[in-house]
Structure formats: structure tokens, C-alpha cells
C-alpha positions in Angstrom: 48.2 -26.3 -1.2 48.6 -25.8 2.5 47.7 -22.1 2.1 44.4 -22.6 -0.3 43.0 -25.4 2.0 43.3 -23.2 4.9 41.4 -20.7 3.0 38.4 -22.7 2.1 38.4 -23.9 5.8 38.4 -20.5 6.7 35.5 -19.4 4.5 33.2 -22.2 5.1 33.5 -21.8 8.9 33.2 -18.0 8.6 29.7 -19.2 6.2 28.3 -21.3 9.3 28.8 -18.8 11.9 26.7 -16.3 9.9 24.2 -18.7 8.8 23.6 -19.8 12.7 24.5 -16.1 14.0 21.2 -13.9 15.8 19.8 -10.4 13.8 19.0 -7.4 15.5 14.9 -7.6 15.8 14.2 -4.7 17.2 15.1 -1.8 19.9 13.8 0.6 22.4 12.6 0.8 26.2 10.6 -1.9 27.3 6.8 -1.5 27.2 5.8 -4.3 29.2 7.2 -7.5 31.3 5.4 -10.4 31.8 6.3 -13.9 33.6 3.4 -16.3 32.6 2.6 -19.3 35.1 5.8 -21.6 33.1 8.2 -19.0 34.3 8.7 -17.9 30.7 9.5 -14.1 30.7 7.6 -11.6 27.6 9.7 -8.6 27.1 7.8 -6.1 24.8 9.3 -3.8 23.2 7.3 -1.3 21.3 4.5 -3.6 19.7 6.4 -6.2 19.4 6.9 -9.5 22.0 10.0 -11.9 22.7 9.8 -15.2 25.6 12.8 -15.5 27.7 13.1 -18.5 29.4 16.7 -17.8 31.0 15.4 -17.0 34.9 19.4 -16.2 34.8 18.6 -12.6 32.9 15.2 -12.0 34.9 16.8 -9.2 37.4 18.6 -7.4 34.3 15.8 -7.1 32.1 13.9 -6.1 35.3 16.2 -3.4 36.1 16.3 -2.3 32.2 12.4 -2.0 32.5 12.4 -0.1 35.9 15.3 2.1 34.4 13.7 2.8 31.2 17.4 1.6 29.7 17.3 1.0 25.6 16.7 -2.6 25.1 18.3 -4.5 21.9 17.1 -7.9 21.4 18.3 -10.4 19.1 16.7 -13.6 17.5 17.5 -16.4 15.1 13.6 -15.8 14.0 12.5 -12.5 14.3 8.4 -13.4 14.8 6.7 -12.0 17.6 6.1 -14.1 20.2 9.0 -16.0 19.4 12.1 -16.7 21.9 14.7 -14.1 21.8 18.4 -15.5 21.2 20.0 -12.6 23.1 20.1 -9.1 24.0 21.6 -5.9 24.8 21.3 -3.3 27.6 22.7 0.1 27.2 
């Protein structure tokens, strides 16, 4: 009984973590960076742009842009113009 309950709880936790996980939306080098008057950075990779309001990451994105590094953008909703959930730089 305890093993069955533990397995069921593990399955539910695993399923819920996948339900809220960000997906890889786009990858490539940053084509354009723009900060609007509200302080939100718009990051354009190829023809797709995503918003980033986390000012702590601006220097990372700027250095990735200047060095033409590969950027991976993750978001819960991959519609262009929406907020990015996270990113990775290589």
C-alpha cells in the first residue's frame, strides 16, 4: 500500500512539473536588443522577439549580443512578443 501511494504521488509531482515547464522557443544569435522606456528589454533572435524584465540579466544578454554567442530562449508560451521564461547562452 505504501509503495503504491508513493508511486502515485511521484507520478503526480512529475506530471505537474512538466505541465509548468518552459519549452525551448528559439535559438540563434541575438539580432537586436532594445530597452523600452519602462525598462523592459526586448531580445530579438532571428525574426522572433521576446521580452525580459529582469534587469539582473541585462549584462549577460548584452555580452552575448556583443560576442555573437548562441542564445536559447525558453518560455511557457512561445508566442513572439511575450515574456521569456529563461535563457541559456553558449
